[in-house]
N, CA, C and O of each residue as an XYZ file, in Angstrom:
576
protein
N     -49.075   -207.282    -56.786
C     -49.410   -208.141    -57.921
C     -50.151   -207.316    -58.972
O     -51.073   -206.567    -58.648
N     -49.745   -207.459    -60.223
C     -50.367   -206.724    -61.313
C     -51.683   -207.385    -61.688
O     -51.746   -208.603    -61.849
N     -52.746   -206.574    -61.830
C     -54.009   -207.176    -62.240
C     -53.976   -207.488    -63.728
O     -53.283   -206.823    -64.499
N     -54.726   -208.498    -64.118
C     -54.743   -208.926    -65.518
C     -55.400   -207.851    -66.380
O     -56.462   -207.332    -66.040
N     -54.761   -207.528    -67.491
C     -55.268   -206.508    -68.401
C     -56.356   -207.100    -69.289
O     -56.292   -208.264    -69.682
N     -57.346   -206.285    -69.594
C     -58.445   -206.712    -70.466
C     -57.958   -206.777    -71.907
O     -57.192   -205.920    -72.348
N     -58.396   -207.781    -72.629
C     -58.021   -207.972    -74.019
C     -59.277   -208.284    -74.820
O     -60.078   -209.140    -74.443
N     -59.432   -207.578    -75.927
C     -60.556   -207.828    -76.834
C     -59.977   -207.926    -78.240
O     -59.294   -207.012    -78.701
N     -60.252   -209.041    -78.922
C     -59.774   -209.247    -80.283
C     -60.972   -209.333    -81.218
O     -61.959   -210.008    -80.926
N     -60.867   -208.636    -82.349
C     -61.959   -208.563    -83.318
C     -61.389   -208.892    -84.691
O     -60.293   -208.447    -85.030
N     -62.115   -209.659    -85.474
C     -61.667   -210.043    -86.817
C     -62.525   -209.411    -87.912
O     -62.450   -209.826    -89.068
N     -63.336   -208.417    -87.564
C     -64.169   -207.784    -88.591
C     -63.346   -206.833    -89.453
O     -62.226   -206.469    -89.095
N     -63.909   -206.438    -90.585
C     -63.197   -205.577    -91.539
C     -62.810   -204.251    -90.903
O     -63.538   -203.702    -90.077
N     -61.656   -203.754    -91.305
C     -61.164   -202.472    -90.807
C     -61.876   -201.325    -91.508
O     -62.376   -201.495    -92.620
N     -61.929   -200.149    -90.864
C     -62.434   -198.963    -91.572
C     -61.603   -198.718    -92.830
O     -60.416   -199.041    -92.868
N     -62.228   -198.149    -93.855
C     -61.586   -197.975    -95.154
C     -60.279   -197.187    -95.073
O     -59.306   -197.548    -95.736
N     -60.237   -196.114    -94.273
C     -59.016   -195.307    -94.185
C     -57.865   -196.097    -93.560
O     -56.716   -195.942    -93.974
N     -58.158   -196.933    -92.577
C     -57.131   -197.776    -91.940
C     -56.625   -198.808    -92.950
O     -55.419   -199.027    -93.062
N     -57.536   -199.435    -93.678
C     -57.149   -200.444    -94.680
C     -56.266   -199.828    -95.767
O     -55.289   -200.444    -96.193
N     -56.604   -198.616    -96.218
C     -55.781   -197.947    -97.244
C     -54.392   -197.634    -96.703
O     -53.394   -197.838    -97.394
N     -54.325   -197.141    -95.472
C     -53.017   -196.838    -94.875
C     -52.178   -198.103    -94.743
O     -50.974   -198.078    -94.998
N     -52.805   -199.210    -94.347
C     -52.087   -200.475    -94.228
C     -51.510   -200.890    -95.577
O     -50.366   -201.339    -95.642
N     -52.277   -200.750    -96.650
C     -51.798   -201.098    -97.990
C     -50.591   -200.244    -98.374
O     -49.648   -200.745    -98.985
N     -50.616   -198.954    -98.020
C     -49.468   -198.076    -98.314
C     -48.228   -198.539    -97.547
O     -47.126   -198.511    -98.094
N     -48.387   -198.965    -96.292
C     -47.246   -199.439    -95.499
C     -46.677   -200.701    -96.119
O     -45.460   -200.883    -96.144
N     -47.524   -201.559    -96.611
C     -47.055   -202.813    -97.217
C     -46.145   -202.530    -98.401
O     -45.157   -203.233    -98.612
N     -46.477   -201.498    -99.177
C     -45.673   -201.131   -100.342
C     -44.444   -200.301    -99.972
O     -43.475   -200.262   -100.730
N     -44.476   -199.646    -98.831
C     -43.391   -198.762    -98.388
C     -43.217   -198.932    -96.879
O     -43.683   -198.088    -96.113
N     -42.547   -200.022    -96.429
C     -42.456   -200.330    -95.001
C     -41.911   -199.169    -94.159
O     -40.920   -198.530    -94.514
N     -42.582   -198.920    -93.046
C     -42.192   -197.853    -92.118
C     -41.367   -198.452    -90.977
O     -41.903   -199.214    -90.174
N     -40.065   -198.120    -90.889
C     -39.207   -198.682    -89.852
C     -39.267   -197.935    -88.517
O     -38.617   -198.343    -87.554
N     -40.033   -196.855    -88.450
C     -40.073   -196.017    -87.238
C     -41.076   -196.603    -86.258
O     -42.277   -196.353    -86.361
N     -40.575   -197.385    -85.306
C     -41.428   -198.112    -84.373
C     -41.802   -197.277    -83.156
O     -42.353   -197.800    -82.187
N     -41.511   -196.004    -83.201
C     -41.885   -195.080    -82.140
C     -42.101   -193.691    -82.711
O     -41.857   -193.448    -83.893
N     -42.555   -192.793    -81.868
C     -42.773   -191.407    -82.282
C     -41.463   -190.642    -82.369
O     -41.298   -189.744    -83.195
N     -40.525   -191.024    -81.484
C     -39.265   -190.291    -81.410
C     -38.130   -191.253    -81.075
O     -38.230   -192.047    -80.139
N     -37.052   -191.172    -81.851
C     -35.846   -191.958    -81.581
C     -35.031   -191.197    -80.548
O     -34.545   -190.099    -80.820
N     -34.882   -191.777    -79.367
C     -34.173   -191.103    -78.284
C     -32.674   -191.353    -78.323
O     -31.881   -190.479    -77.973
N     -32.287   -192.565    -78.755
C     -30.875   -192.940    -78.734
C     -30.655   -194.087    -79.702
O     -31.541   -194.910    -79.932
N     -29.443   -194.125    -80.270
C     -29.064   -195.216    -81.159
C     -27.565   -195.411    -81.067
O     -26.802   -194.445    -81.089
N     -27.142   -196.666    -80.964
C     -25.719   -196.985    -81.059
C     -25.582   -198.260    -81.884
O     -26.527   -198.661    -82.564
N     -24.429   -198.892    -81.832
C     -24.215   -200.082    -82.658
C     -25.025   -201.292    -82.186
O     -25.106   -202.291    -82.900
N     -25.630   -201.217    -80.988
C     -26.362   -202.359    -80.436
C     -27.875   -202.165    -80.370
O     -28.626   -203.117    -80.588
N     -28.337   -200.945    -80.071
C     -29.766   -200.735    -79.824
C     -30.277   -199.421    -80.412
O     -29.521   -198.486    -80.674
N     -31.591   -199.396    -80.606
C     -32.330   -198.162    -80.865
C     -33.350   -198.027    -79.732
O     -34.059   -198.979    -79.409
N     -33.414   -196.843    -79.138
C     -34.344   -196.578    -78.044
C     -35.394   -195.589    -78.546
O     -35.066   -194.477    -78.961
N     -36.648   -196.003    -78.502
C     -37.767   -195.215    -79.013
C     -38.728   -194.832    -77.888
O     -38.830   -195.518    -76.871
N     -39.418   -193.734    -78.096
C     -40.491   -193.307    -77.204
C     -41.759   -193.162    -78.040
O     -41.720   -192.717    -79.187
N     -42.876   -193.545    -77.443
C     -44.194   -193.263    -78.018
C     -44.976   -192.501    -76.961
O     -45.105   -192.957    -75.825
N     -45.495   -191.343    -77.336
C     -46.389   -190.552    -76.486
C     -47.643   -190.272    -77.285
O     -47.589   -189.624    -78.331
N     -48.773   -190.760    -76.795
C     -50.036   -190.561    -77.497
C     -51.035   -189.889    -76.562
O     -51.333   -190.399    -75.482
N     -51.541   -188.754    -76.985
C     -52.604   -188.076    -76.250
C     -53.909   -188.839    -76.483
O     -53.988   -189.632    -77.422
N     -54.933   -188.622    -75.653
C     -56.216   -189.297    -75.873
C     -56.696   -189.108    -77.311
O     -56.729   -187.987    -77.817
N     -57.066   -190.202    -77.960
C     -57.548   -190.168    -79.332
C     -56.448   -190.136    -80.381
O     -56.731   -190.298    -81.568
N     -55.200   -189.932    -79.971
C     -54.089   -189.868    -80.919
C     -53.654   -191.276    -81.309
O     -53.857   -192.233    -80.562
N     -53.051   -191.385    -82.495
C     -52.670   -192.680    -83.053
C     -51.319   -192.570    -83.734
O     -51.038   -191.589    -84.422
N     -50.479   -193.586    -83.538
C     -49.254   -193.724    -84.322
C     -49.602   -194.705    -85.438
O     -50.165   -195.771    -85.192
N     -49.255   -194.326    -86.669
C     -49.633   -195.123    -87.829
C     -48.891   -196.446    -87.917
O     -48.082   -196.789    -87.055
N     -49.185   -197.173    -88.975
C     -48.590   -198.489    -89.176
C     -47.072   -198.393    -89.253
O     -46.517   -197.501    -89.894
N     -46.426   -199.324    -88.589
C     -44.970   -199.439    -88.610
C     -44.619   -200.918    -88.543
O     -45.425   -201.751    -88.128
N     -43.394   -201.224    -88.962
C     -42.965   -202.614    -89.138
C     -41.858   -202.965    -88.155
O     -40.827   -202.295    -88.092
N     -42.089   -204.026    -87.391
C     -41.073   -204.581    -86.493
C     -40.406   -205.758    -87.191
O     -41.078   -206.723    -87.557
N     -39.085   -205.686    -87.380
C     -38.322   -206.803    -87.945
C     -37.221   -207.242    -86.986
O     -36.658   -208.326    -87.139
N     -36.916   -206.407    -86.005
C     -35.847   -206.680    -85.035
C     -36.431   -207.195    -83.732
O     -37.566   -206.871    -83.382
N     -35.647   -208.005    -83.009
C     -36.024   -208.374    -81.650
C     -36.120   -207.086    -80.846
O     -35.320   -206.170    -81.037
N     -37.100   -207.015    -79.942
C     -37.271   -205.794    -79.156
C     -38.080   -206.080    -77.909
O     -38.644   -207.162    -77.749
N     -38.130   -205.097    -77.034
C     -39.096   -205.133    -75.952
C     -39.677   -203.748    -75.773
O     -39.046   -202.739    -76.089
N     -40.895   -203.722    -75.259
C     -41.536   -202.452    -74.938
C     -41.968   -202.476    -73.485
O     -42.227   -203.531    -72.908
N     -42.037   -201.293    -72.913
C     -42.543   -201.114    -71.556
C     -43.583   -200.004    -71.587
O     -43.341   -198.930    -72.136
N     -44.737   -200.270    -70.998
C     -45.764   -199.249    -70.842
C     -45.401   -198.417    -69.620
O     -45.450   -198.907    -68.492
N     -45.044   -197.179    -69.841
C     -44.642   -196.308    -68.740
C     -45.872   -195.847    -67.954
O     -45.873   -195.866    -66.723
N     -46.902   -195.439    -68.667
C     -48.060   -194.815    -68.041
C     -49.236   -195.744    -67.807
O     -50.086   -195.478    -66.958
N     -49.285   -196.842    -68.566
C     -50.518   -197.620    -68.611
C     -51.509   -196.918    -69.524
O     -51.234   -195.827    -70.023
N     -52.652   -197.534    -69.740
C     -53.689   -196.947    -70.570
C     -54.380   -197.987    -71.421
O     -54.042   -199.170    -71.387
N     -55.352   -197.526    -72.184
C     -56.135   -198.421    -73.043
C     -55.851   -198.082    -74.494
O     -55.928   -196.921    -74.896
N     -55.518   -199.115    -75.289
C     -55.155   -198.883    -76.681
C     -55.826   -199.847    -77.631
O     -56.348   -200.890    -77.237
N     -55.796   -199.463    -78.908
C     -56.303   -200.315    -79.993
C     -55.212   -200.449    -81.045
O     -54.570   -199.470    -81.422
N     -55.014   -201.679    -81.513
C     -54.056   -201.957    -82.585
C     -54.763   -202.677    -83.725
O     -55.620   -203.532    -83.502
N     -54.391   -202.319    -84.942
C     -54.756   -203.081    -86.126
C     -53.480   -203.818    -86.521
O     -52.454   -203.189    -86.780
N     -53.539   -205.146    -86.567
C     -52.361   -205.984    -86.781
C     -52.415   -206.584    -88.187
O     -53.495   -206.842    -88.720
N     -51.233   -206.803    -88.783
C     -51.146   -207.246    -90.175
C     -51.880   -208.552    -90.473
O     -52.135   -208.848    -91.641
N     -52.223   -209.332    -89.470
C     -52.973   -210.574    -89.717
C     -54.471   -210.317    -89.842
O     -55.258   -211.255    -89.958
N     -54.867   -209.029    -89.817
C     -56.271   -208.668    -90.000
C     -57.052   -208.490    -88.719
O     -58.230   -208.135    -88.762
N     -56.430   -208.727    -87.583
C     -57.139   -208.569    -86.314
C     -57.067   -207.125    -85.821
O     -56.161   -206.366    -86.165
N     -58.046   -206.785    -85.012
C     -58.060   -205.537    -84.264
C     -58.051   -205.939    -82.802
O     -58.886   -206.729    -82.361
N     -57.100   -205.391    -82.049
C     -56.936   -205.770    -80.658
C     -57.095   -204.527    -79.786
O     -56.455   -203.505    -80.032
N     -57.948   -204.617    -78.773
C     -58.046   -203.576    -77.754
C     -57.491   -204.166    -76.467
O     -57.784   -205.308    -76.112
N     -56.682   -203.366    -75.774
C     -55.938   -203.893    -74.631
C     -55.757   -202.797    -73.588
O     -55.567   -201.629    -73.926
N     -55.816   -203.181    -72.336
C     -55.528   -202.260    -71.245
C     -54.135   -202.571    -70.716
O     -53.886   -203.649    -70.177
N     -53.233   -201.609    -70.882
C     -51.838   -201.745    -70.462
C     -51.690   -201.275    -69.027
O     -52.279   -200.270    -68.628
N     -50.900   -202.008    -68.255
C     -50.619   -201.632    -66.872
C     -49.295   -200.867    -66.814
O     -48.381   -201.183    -67.576
N     -49.164   -199.870    -65.931
C     -47.869   -199.185    -65.787
C     -46.774   -200.199    -65.455
O     -46.932   -201.022    -64.554
N     -45.675   -200.133    -66.184
C     -44.556   -201.052    -65.967
C     -44.665   -202.361    -66.724
O     -43.711   -203.140    -66.732
N     -45.797   -202.628    -67.360
C     -45.950   -203.863    -68.130
C     -44.923   -203.879    -69.260
O     -44.740   -202.885    -69.964
N     -44.262   -205.014    -69.421
C     -43.198   -205.157    -70.414
C     -43.424   -206.439    -71.195
O     -43.798   -207.469    -70.633
N     -43.189   -206.359    -72.510
C     -43.330   -207.548    -73.353
C     -42.141   -207.632    -74.293
O     -41.715   -206.623    -74.856
N     -41.606   -208.833    -74.462
C     -40.474   -209.088    -75.357
C     -40.982   -209.767    -76.623
O     -41.833   -210.654    -76.565
N     -40.451   -209.340    -77.769
C     -40.822   -209.906    -79.070
C     -39.540   -210.354    -79.777
O     -38.527   -209.655    -79.745
N     -39.594   -211.520    -80.413
C     -38.451   -212.074    -81.142
C     -38.936   -212.482    -82.529
O     -39.993   -213.096    -82.671
N     -38.147   -212.133    -83.559
C     -38.510   -212.443    -84.940
C     -37.388   -213.220    -85.609
O     -36.229   -212.807    -85.576
N     -37.738   -214.349    -86.219
C     -36.780   -215.119    -86.985
C     -36.554   -214.466    -88.341
O     -37.229   -213.500    -88.697
N     -35.607   -214.998    -89.084
C     -35.295   -214.457    -90.417
C     -36.559   -214.417    -91.268
O     -37.259   -215.419    -91.410
N     -36.839   -213.247    -91.829
C     -37.999   -213.059    -92.686
C     -39.305   -212.789    -91.953
O     -40.309   -212.475    -92.593
N     -39.317   -212.901    -90.637
C     -40.534   -212.650    -89.867
C     -40.637   -211.167    -89.520
O     -39.629   -210.462    -89.456
N     -41.868   -210.703    -89.297
C     -42.094   -209.310    -88.942
C     -43.497   -209.151    -88.362
O     -44.308   -210.077    -88.385
N     -43.755   -207.969    -87.850
C     -45.088   -207.591    -87.387
C     -45.338   -206.161    -87.846
O     -44.471   -205.298    -87.709
N     -46.537   -205.912    -88.397
C     -46.958   -204.565    -88.761
C     -48.202   -204.255    -87.943
O     -49.133   -205.058    -87.882
N     -48.210   -203.080    -87.313
C     -49.387   -202.666    -86.552
C     -49.362   -201.161    -86.336
O     -48.360   -200.496    -86.599
N     -50.471   -200.644    -85.858
C     -50.583   -199.251    -85.441
C     -50.938   -199.256    -83.958
O     -51.015   -200.322    -83.347
N     -51.154   -198.082    -83.373
C     -51.575   -198.004    -81.979
C     -52.328   -196.700    -81.769
O     -51.848   -195.624    -82.126
N     -53.522   -196.814    -81.182
C     -54.351   -195.650    -80.885
C     -54.647   -195.620    -79.394
O     -54.930   -196.654    -78.789
N     -54.582   -194.437    -78.805
C     -54.902   -194.246    -77.396
C     -56.419   -194.106    -77.263
O     -56.995   -193.130    -77.743
N     -57.063   -195.068    -76.618
C     -58.508   -195.039    -76.399
C     -58.873   -194.432    -75.052
O     -60.053   -194.256    -74.747
N     -57.869   -194.112    -74.248
C     -58.126   -193.619    -72.900
C     -58.308   -192.115    -72.835
O     -58.414   -191.436    -73.856
N     -58.342   -191.610    -71.599
C     -58.538   -190.177    -71.380
C     -57.293   -189.502    -70.813
O     -57.359   -188.354    -70.374
N     -56.149   -190.210    -70.819
C     -54.881   -189.648    -70.375
C     -53.781   -190.032    -71.363
O     -53.927   -190.981    -72.133
N     -52.677   -189.280    -71.330
C     -51.553   -189.591    -72.203
C     -51.077   -191.022    -71.966
O     -51.034   -191.491    -70.829
N     -50.722   -191.705    -73.044
C     -50.180   -193.060    -72.979
C     -48.731   -192.997    -73.445
O     -48.448   -192.472    -74.521
N     -47.803   -193.536    -72.633
C     -46.370   -193.457    -72.914
C     -45.769   -194.858    -72.905
O     -46.013   -195.651    -71.997
N     -44.967   -195.146    -73.951
C     -44.251   -196.412    -74.065
C     -42.790   -196.142    -74.378
O     -42.456   -195.130    -74.994
N     -41.929   -197.041    -73.955
C     -40.527   -197.087    -74.369
C     -40.349   -198.403    -75.124
O     -40.825   -199.450    -74.684
N     -39.663   -198.341    -76.257
C     -39.386   -199.527    -77.071
C     -37.891   -199.575    -77.350
O     -37.307   -198.592    -77.806
N     -37.275   -200.719    -77.075
C     -35.848   -200.904    -77.321
C     -35.694   -202.023    -78.353
O     -36.099   -203.161    -78.120
N     -35.095   -201.671    -79.510
C     -34.829   -202.640    -80.577
C     -33.374   -203.094    -80.499
O     -32.481   -202.290    -80.229
N     -33.138   -204.387    -80.739
C     -31.791   -204.948    -80.751
C     -31.325   -205.078    -82.193
O     -31.893   -205.853    -82.963
N     -30.292   -204.324    -82.564
C     -29.842   -204.281    -83.952
C     -29.208   -205.593    -84.412
O     -29.203   -205.883    -85.608
N     -28.678   -206.383    -83.490
C     -28.097   -207.680    -83.818
C     -29.178   -208.755    -83.690
O     -29.172   -209.546    -82.747
N     -30.098   -208.770    -84.645
C     -31.215   -209.709    -84.651
C     -31.134   -210.569    -85.910
O     -30.229   -210.391    -86.726
N     -32.062   -211.489    -86.069
C     -32.053   -212.378    -87.239
C     -32.270   -211.618    -88.542
O     -31.820   -212.062    -89.598
N     -32.954   -210.478    -88.478
C     -33.195   -209.645    -89.661
C     -32.318   -208.401    -89.607
O     -31.993   -207.895    -88.533
N     -31.949   -207.927    -90.771
C     -31.155   -206.710    -90.876
C     -32.022   -205.505    -90.508
O     -33.191   -205.452    -90.890
N     -31.467   -204.533    -89.769
C     -32.245   -203.325    -89.450
C     -32.636   -202.590    -90.724
O     -31.841   -202.487    -91.658
N     -33.854   -202.085    -90.759
C     -34.287   -201.256    -91.890
C     -33.700   -199.861    -91.697
O     -33.528   -199.397    -90.570
N     -33.398   -199.207    -92.799
C     -32.844   -197.853    -92.742
C     -33.911   -196.886    -92.230
O     -35.078   -196.966    -92.614
N     -33.492   -195.984    -91.370
C     -34.399   -194.962    -90.841
C     -34.328   -193.705    -91.688
O     -33.284   -193.407    -92.268
N     -35.422   -192.965    -91.768
C     -35.351   -191.667    -92.442
C     -34.358   -190.760    -91.710
O     -34.272   -190.793    -90.483
N     -33.626   -189.969    -92.450
C     -32.588   -189.115    -91.857
C     -33.144   -188.188    -90.769
O     -32.463   -187.937    -89.775
N     -34.359   -187.682    -90.940
C     -34.908   -186.759    -89.944
C     -35.080   -187.416    -88.574
O     -35.066   -186.715    -87.562
N     -35.240   -188.741    -88.511
C     -35.348   -189.424    -87.220
C     -34.005   -189.449    -86.500
O     -33.950   -189.285    -85.281
N     -32.933   -189.653    -87.239
C     -31.597   -189.701    -86.629
C     -31.186   -188.348    -86.080
O     -30.515   -188.289    -85.050
N     -31.564   -187.267    -86.731
C     -31.191   -185.931    -86.250
C     -31.759   -185.666    -84.869
O     -31.149   -184.962    -84.065
N     -32.938   -186.235    -84.592
C     -33.567   -186.076    -83.291
C     -32.724   -186.761    -82.214
O     -32.578   -186.235    -81.111
N     -32.165   -187.942    -82.537
C     -31.426   -188.725    -81.566
C     -29.962   -188.318    -81.430
O     -29.254   -188.836    -80.567
N     -29.508   -187.405    -82.264
C     -28.089   -187.027    -82.239
C     -27.726   -186.271    -80.977
O     -26.571   -185.882    -80.801
């Protein structure tokens, strides 16, 4: 049985550098929901996130239905577009599914608060209520 992960939600103001980065993402949405695109076909995009202790993946936008799996487990912090800051302890193998209706999305970042590498796999479904956002060409070259 998996033990319940700790969750802490905070609604206080974000640090100035985080708030500025969020504003830049709002004006120029980032479709890269992982550090590295591992595979892409007509149905799915498969992403990997690897974060060393203290490392952070910046703000990115989810518009497609997807699921993620925490490969390693670990403790992370997210700043979410609704203004909340969430700290969470992920369990190895923990998986969560997200679904977005037309026009819906989620913007967030992720920082590794732990003392070991944190690894996630994220699978996006291209046939979702929203059209896939175009990826920068350099991301596709990695997955080729």
